[in-house]
N, C-alpha and C positions, 0 to 999 in steps of 0.2 A: 389768345392764350399762348403763353410762352413757357418753355420748360428749361430749367438750368442744365448746363453741361459742365458739371464739376470736374476739375482737374485739367481742363483745356487751357492752353496758354496762347493759342492763336486760332484763327478760323480754319486754317489749312485749306484755303481755296485759292485757285489760280486766278490772277487778276483778269484773265480773259473770260472767266465765268461770271464776273461781277456785272450785274445789270444796273444797280443803283447804290449810291452811298448817300445817306442822310446823316449829317453831323450835328451834334449839339453845339450851340453857340454860347452856352454857359456851362458852369461846373458846380451844380448844387451839391450840398452834402447829402449823400445817399447812405442809408443804413441797410446792410445785407446781413441777415442772421448768420452767425458763426464766422463772419468775415470782419465786420466792423463798420464804422461810419467815417467817410472821407469825402472831400471834394471829388467829383466824378465827371468824366467825359463820357458821352454816349455816341455810338455809331450804329445806325441801322444799315445792314448790308444785304441787299437783294442779290441772290445767286441763282444762276441757271444750273440745275443739277445734271449729272451725267445721264440720268434716266429720262431727261426731257421735261422735267417739271421745274418748279421754282420754290425757293424757300427764302426766309429772311432770318438773319441772325441779329440779335440785339447784343452788341459788344459794349460792355461797360468797363472803363478803366479807372481804378482808384488812382488819382494822380500823385498822392503823397508816397504811396508804397509801390506804385507801378504794378498793382494787382489787377489782372483781368478777371471779369465775371462775364461768362458768355451764356446767352439764352438762345434757343432755337424756337421757331414758330411751331405750333402744334395745331394741326398736323404738320409734320416736317416738310412735306412736299405737296404742292398744289399745281393744278393746270394753269396755263397762261391766263385763261379767262378769269380765274379766281385771284390772280396775283394782286390786282388793284385793291381788292378788299383786304387781302393779307397785309399789304403795305399800310393801309389805313389803320388796321388793328395795331400794327407795330408803332405807328406814330402816336396813337392814343396811349399805348403802353408806356412809351417813353415820356410823353407829356404828363401822364398821371404821376410820374416821379418828379416832375418839376423841370424837365428839360425843355428848352426852346430849341427848335430844330431848323436846319437849313439844308436843302437839297443841293448837293455838290455837282449835280448834272455830270456825273463821272463819264458816262458813255458819250456825251456831247462834246467833251473836252478834246483838244488836239492830242496826238500821241505823246508828245513831249511832256505835256501837262499831266497826262495819265501816268506816265513813267515816274514823274516827280512825286505825285501823290502816293504811288505804290511804295516808293522809298520812305516817305514821311509817315504814312498812316500806321498806327501800331498793330492793327489786327492782321496785317500781312506777314508778320514775323512773331516768333515766340516772345512773350513778355515774362520776365522773371521778377517776382516780388522782392522788394528790399524792405528792411525794417523801417518803421516810422522814425523820422528824424534823421535818417541818413541820406546822403546824396550819392549820386552815381560816382564811380571812381573817376578822378581827374584824368584827362587825356595826357599822354606823354608829350612833352615839349611845351606844355602850357603852364604858366606860373613860374615860380622860382626854379632855378636849375638845382639838381640834387647836390652838387658840390657846394653851392652857396648855402643851402640848408644845413649841411654838415658843419660848415664853418660857423654859421650863426649859432648852432647848438653848442659848439665847443666854446665860443665866446660867452654864452649865457652860463654854461657850466662853470667856467673859471670865475665869472663874476659872482655866482652864488657861493662858490667854494671859499671866496675871500672873506666871507662874513663869519 
């Protein structure tokens, strides 16, 4: 059983506490009430808690609008001996939504690979939704130079004014 955590934009866990990351290898259309339907990526993240227990987050990311939907295992913390069953429940939860999963073997990776994954994976940092049909802001220095864009706009304006 998993419980939604509305309003969360990241997991808020330190990478050192992550014991497992299981990632979806597909992006099925998922419908979440009061949120919408979109292609979605899933991440199951096993975490060692400060109290000495373990929990699993199910982190769903709507890919079109960059909207995170986060669920936590219920109960939110179990002993190490129960972690395997909790992980199996999480896998079944994600697979029931149509996700195909792959274990990233996060803890078995070399330190440089772990660092790269921490930089790339969305649940380690806040995700801010954007409206459907919009794309992220372009990076500075990429594409046409601002001066060239202004010149092109002036040329188009004179061309249209001549009619």
